[in-house]
N, C-alpha and C positions, 0 to 999 in steps of 0.2 A: 861466728860468735861461739865461744866455748861453753861447755856446760857449767863451768865454775862461774862465769859471768852471768849466766841465766840464774843460777842459784843466788848470787848476790843481789840481782834485781828483785827476785822473789822475796829475799830477806828484807829489802828496803820496803817492798809493798806490805809485808807483814808488819814491819815497824810502823809505817804510816797508819794502817788500819787499826793496829793495836793502840797507838797513842790516842786516836780519836775515841775508841771505846773506853779506854782507861780514864781519860779525862772526863768523859760523860759520866762514868761511875763516880768519880771524885766529886763532880758537881752535884750529883744526886746525894751523896753522903755528906759532903762538907759545904753545902750550898754557898753561903756568903764568903767563906774563907777562900775557896777556889776562885770565885768570881772576882773578888778583890785583887787577887794575884793576876788573873787574866786581864782585868781592866787596867791594871798598872802598866801592862806591856803593850796596850793597844791605844793608839791615838784616836780620839773621838772624831775629829775633823782634820785628817792629815792634809798638810799643805805642801810640804816639800816632797821630792822624789824619795828621799830616804824614809820619811815617815810613811808614805804610801806603800813602799816596798816592805817595810818592817811590819806594818799592819796586815798586809796581804799574807805574809809568811806566817805570822802568828795565827791569823784566822784559818789558814790552810791546815795548820797542824792541830790546833785546839778548838776550832770554831764550832763544831756541831753541838757540843754540850751547852755552852753558853747561849747559842742561838736557840736551841730548843727550850732552855730555861726561860729565856726572854719571851718566847711565844706562849709559854704556859703560865706566865705571871698573872694573867687575868682570872685564873681559877683559884679556888681556895687551896690552902696548904696541902691537905690530904689528896685532893684531886691532882694537884700539880705533881706531887710525889708519885702518884699512881701512873699518870701519863708519862712521867720521866722514866719510870721503871719499864713500862711497856715499850717506850721508844728505845731504851737501851737493849732490850731483848731483840727488837726488830733490827737495830743497828748491828748487833752481833751476827744475826742470821744473814743480813745483807753483806757484811764484811766477809763472811765465809764464802758466800756465793761469788762475790766480786773477785776474791782471791783465786778461787779455783777456775773461774772463767778466764781471768787474765793469765793464769799459769798455763792453761791449755793453749790459749792463743799465742803466747810467747814461744812455747815449745813447738807449736805447729809452724810458726813463721821462721824461727831461727834454727831448728834442728831437722 
């Protein structure tokens, strides 16, 4: 495996982790607007293989923000926003750690 291929894999990893964080931030800032867009693309009870696959892909790319928001719905508005802000900070730190661990692991395996 060449170094260019490893760089492309690392870029895809950055993209994936970045999309998760950015969508969580958008859910924090634009709550119902972003959740309505998210829910329009997700099947509630998927029945066909296409619906199940599509729902899985959408949840894989954008799922952490709506998931956390759904978990925090039992709290008041200010508590929910505070918990969401804390979870975004934790998510950013976890994404950075995951990126560097996987980057070192990929380079150790393939180079």
